[in-house]
Structures are given as structure tokens and as C-alpha cells.
C-alpha positions in Angstrom: -18.8 39.2 22.9 -16.7 40.6 25.8 -13.4 39.1 26.9 -15.1 37.9 30.1 -17.7 36.0 28.1 -15.2 34.3 25.9 -13.8 32.5 29.0 -17.1 31.6 30.5 -17.4 27.8 31.1 -20.5 26.6 29.3 -20.4 22.9 30.1 -18.5 19.7 29.2 -17.5 18.8 25.7 -15.9 15.4 26.0 -13.9 13.5 28.6 -10.9 11.8 27.0 -9.7 8.4 28.3 -6.5 6.9 27.0 -6.7 3.2 26.1 -4.3 0.7 24.7 -6.7 -1.3 22.5 -9.8 0.4 21.0 -11.7 -2.9 20.4 -11.0 -4.2 23.9 -12.0 -0.8 25.4 -15.3 -0.6 23.5 -16.1 -4.1 24.6 -15.4 -3.3 28.3 -17.5 -0.1 28.2 -20.4 -1.8 26.4 -20.4 -4.5 29.1 -20.5 -1.6 31.6 -23.7 -0.3 30.0 -22.4 2.4 27.7 -23.7 2.9 24.1 -21.2 3.7 21.4 -22.3 6.9 19.6 -19.4 6.9 17.1 -16.4 4.7 16.3 -13.6 5.8 14.0 -11.0 3.1 14.1 -8.7 4.9 11.6 -8.4 7.8 14.0 -8.2 5.5 17.1 -11.3 7.0 18.8 -14.7 5.9 20.0 -17.3 8.1 21.6 -19.5 6.7 24.3 -22.9 8.2 25.1 -23.6 9.6 28.5 -27.3 10.2 29.0 -29.1 12.4 26.5 -26.3 14.9 26.3 -24.2 15.3 23.1 -20.8 15.3 24.9 -19.6 11.9 26.1 -16.6 9.8 27.0 -14.1 9.7 24.2 -11.8 6.7 24.2 -8.6 7.5 22.5 -6.0 4.9 21.4 -2.6 5.6 22.8 0.0 3.3 21.2 2.1 1.3 23.6 -0.2 1.9 26.6 -0.3 -1.3 28.5 -2.8 -2.6 31.1 -2.4 -1.0 34.5 -3.5 -2.2 37.8 -6.5 -0.4 39.3 -6.7 2.0 40.9 -4.0 3.7 38.9 -3.4 7.3 40.3 -5.5 9.2 37.9 -8.5 11.5 37.7 -11.9 9.8 38.2 -15.1 10.6 36.5 -18.4 9.9 38.2 -21.7 9.5 36.3 -25.2 9.8 37.7 -27.3 6.6 37.8 -30.7 6.0 39.5 -29.4 3.3 41.9 -25.6 2.7 42.3 -26.1 -0.5 44.4 -28.3 -2.0 41.6 -25.7 -0.8 39.0 -23.0 -2.6 41.0 -24.9 -5.9 40.7 -25.6 -5.4 37.0 -21.9 -4.6 36.4 -20.8 -7.7 38.2 -23.3 -9.8 36.3 -21.9 -8.4 33.0 -18.3 -9.4 34.0 -17.2 -5.9 35.0 -15.8 -6.2 38.5 -16.4 -3.2 40.8 -13.3 -1.9 42.6 -15.1 -2.7 45.8 -18.5 -2.7 47.4 -20.7 0.4 46.8 -19.8 3.1 49.3 -21.8 5.8 50.9 -21.3 9.4 49.9 -23.1 12.6 51.0 -25.7 12.4 48.2 -26.2 8.6 48.1 -24.1 5.6 47.0 -21.2 5.2 44.5 -19.5 2.2 42.9 -16.4 2.5 40.9 -14.9 0.3 38.1 -11.5 0.5 36.4 -10.9 -0.3 32.8 -7.8 -2.4 31.8 -5.8 0.9 31.5 -6.5 2.1 35.0 -9.2 4.7 34.0 -11.7 4.8 36.9 -15.4 5.5 36.3 -17.8 5.8 39.1 -21.6 5.4 39.1 -23.2 7.5 41.7 -26.8 8.1 42.8 -28.7 10.8 44.7 -30.8 8.5 46.8 -30.0 10.6 50.0 -30.6 13.9 48.2 -33.2 13.2 45.5 -33.9 16.9 45.1 -30.4 17.2 43.4 -31.0 14.2 41.0 -31.6 14.7 37.3 -34.8 12.7 37.6 
């Protein structure tokens, strides 16, 4: 393997989100539609599935991290869904309040939610550019 190949970006491994309470975080993300792939309380981590890919969102317990008001200035992660506006209704019905109404983006629509620690997750669709969608 050449030195150039060793630095080639091959894809995502996991996205780590800091949380202050692992049980509360898992409950929030389950209401938001995520499935838990692995939970290891002794290590303070839980892995959430994202589609059929092996990498996912890794919730990591950070002692002393209190709740923060959304939107806390932080990176955002957006995940592809078939219909963001329908996802917004489902989230609200499950008790996960969107940060606002779905908004238009160049590829379709997006709705964002914030967990109790200010981590922002967006659900975005490709209804305006279906040729770019995964399915």
C-alpha cells in the first residue's frame, strides 16, 4: 500500500454524539425512529443503526454534561429519509419536537431535531432530485 492510499477516505465509521444520560438518550433516539444495534452501559456507549450500513451514530456518555438548549452551536448530521415532511409528523406524534417546520433545501425537504444535550440531527429527502436518492 502506498502512502497516498493509506490516507484515502473510504467512508464513515461512526459519528459520536456526547450525551449526559445514556438511558435518556437511547429513549429519545428510539422515539425518533432509531434502532439500537449495541448498548454497552459499562462503557457508557450505545450504537444506533443508520440504514443498512454497519457504521452508525455512537452515543457516548460524558459525565457532567447537562441539558443544553437547542440549537446549541455544534455540528449537525443529516440523514436521508424518503419523505422529510412525513418524518416531521411522525417525530411530533412520537413526542420528539422538530426545531421548526420542514424547510426546503436544494434536493428536497429537511426537518431537524435536537436531543436534550443540543446534538442536532436532520432528516432530509431527495424529492426534488430523486436521481440522487439512495432509493
